[in-house]
Every structure is written in structure tokens, then in C-alpha cells.
N, C-alpha and C positions, 0 to 999 in steps of 0.2 A: 673321453677315454683316449689313452695313448694308442698310437698305431702299433701293430705287432710286426710291421715290416722293418727289417734291419736298416738303420741309416747307412750301413755299409753298402747297400744297393745303389746309393747315389754315387755318381762318378764326379767327385769334387776333388780337384787337384789344388793344393795350397802350397805356399812357400813358407817354410818354417824359419826359425830364428837362425839357422845355420845356412840359409839360402838354398836348402834342398827342397825338392818337390815331394810332397807326401800326400797320402789319401786319408780319408776319414778313418780308415781301419788301422791307423798307425799303432794303436794299442790293442789290436785284435787279441782275444784270449784273456783280456782283463776287464773287470767292471770299470767303466770309465764315466766320469762326469764330463759332460759337454756343455759349453756355454759360449755365447757370442758376445763380442765386445769391440771397442776401439780404443787404442792406446792413449789418445789425447783427451779422453772423456774426463771431465773434471770431478765428478762425484759418484755417479752410479757404478761405473765399471771398477774403480778401485774398491768400492764397497762389495761388489760382486766377488772380486778376487779374495777379499778378506773373509767373506762368508764361506767360500770354498775351502780356504785354509782352516777356518774354524771347524768345518765338517771333518776335514782330515784329522785335526788335532783331537777331536772327540771320539775317534774310532779306536777300537782295540788294535794293538800293534799289528796283528796278522791281517786284519781287514785293511788297515792303512797301507801296509806293504803291497797288497795286491791291487789297490785302487790306482787308477791313472786319471789324469785330467787333460782334456783337450780344449784349449781356448782358441776360438776362431774369430779373427777380426773381419769385420765387414768394411774396413777402410784400407784396402790393399794399396791404394796409391800413396798413403802416408805411413802405413805400418810396415816398414821395411824390416829386414832381418836385424839391422842395428837397433832400431826402435824397440822391436820385440825383445831383444837381448837385454837392453837397458831396463825395460819394464819387468822382466823376470828377475833381474838383480834387485831392483827397487823393492819388489814384493817378497824377495828371498824365497822363491819357489824352488822346489827340488826338481831340477831338470832331468833326473833319472826317472821321474814319474809324471812330470808335467811336459806338455808340448804346447807352444804358442805358435800360431800360424795365421797367415792372411789369405783369404779366398778372394779371387777376382769377383767383380760385381755380380755377374750372372749366377755363378756358383754359390756365392754368399746368399743371394735371394732364394735360391732353391733350398739350401740348408735351413735358412730362417723359416721358410714356409713349413718345412717338415717339423722343426722344433717349436713352432708357434711363437717365434720372435718377430716382432714388428719393428721396423726402423725406417726413418726417412732423414734425408739431409736437410739441414736448416740453412738459411741464407748466409750465416757466418761460417759455414763449413763444419760445424759440429753436427751431431745427430740427435734426434729424438728417438728413443728406443725403449723397448720393454726389456726387462731382465728375467731370464729364464735359466734355471739350472736343470739339466736333464741327466738322469743316470741311465746308462745303457749296460747291457750285459756283455759278456765276452764275444758274442756273435753280432753285437750291434743293435739288439732289440731294446727299445725303450722300456724301462722298468718303473720309473717314477719321475715326476717333474715338480718343480716349485716355481711359480711365477710371482715375481715381485720381490723386492728386497725387504729384509726384516721379517719374513714369514718363517714359520716353523719348518725346519729341514728334517724333521723327524721321519716323514715318509721316505726320504732318500736313505736315511740311516737304516730304517727297517727293511727296505728293499735290498740294500747292500748286504745286510746280514744273511739274506737268503739267496743272493745272486750266485749264479753259476757261471763258470768261464764260457 
């Protein structure tokens, strides 16, 4: 079962693609999809971003307009604002509704534990990691999550339909 504690209770400062310091509550007041990634990931993370874009595309206009996305990198040493900006452009994400940011190691580990994301650094500098998409409400409370790529995202869509700010 999902924790009912708002993830906004975590004090996680991250650097966004503009070089600004932001917190997890950057989209407070909006239902938000939260996922963790790293920009140089060759397969899983690009697919994760495509799945989130597909979720957005499947939503009625009003739900899509209120939904926000927060992608948090656990590779802050490599995922600089310039790298995050390039990634956003590559995937053609709507930066009025998406935020990409990198969290320092200790904060990334803390967020990963709360979201149920597991990752470790491999010898070649890449990461082995799980892929988790979590939907939170406007107050930061988890509503639904999907673990693994290619899984049905219907639970997220259903929870989004009933999400309150």
C-alpha cells in the first residue's frame, strides 16, 4: 500500500534545468507524476519518459492541462542543467507542465526510498534501477503507482480522474 504521508514533507532540494534550486513541491496544487531517472540511461529512462508522454496524450484535455510531471535524476554529478535542458528538448516535453531536476545523492536516496525506486551504480558509471511512476495529489499524497515498464497505467489514469488539488 502507498504511504499517505505527503512526499512534500521530505526536504529535498534539487537543481532544475534552469540552474535554480527547487523543492519537491514545485507543482503543489496540481496532481503530479513523479519519476526518477538519469539522463544518460540508454533504454529504460527514455522509455519511461515516453510512457509518461503517452499517459498525458491519453487524458481528456482538462485533466492533461492540470497534470504536472516532475522527473528527478539520481545522477546529479552528470545531469547538469544543460544536460537536462537537452533531454527535455529531445523528448519534446512541455516545460510549462514538466520539470526536470537533479537531486544530490543523499536526497535522491531518500526520495527513492519513499517512492520505492531502487538503484545502484555499475562499474561503467551507468545505473541499474527500477522504473516507477507515482501519481501524487496537489498536497503531495501518493495516489497510485506503476512499477516496471510496459505495465498498464490504467490505475494512474483512474486515480487522476478522481484526484483533487
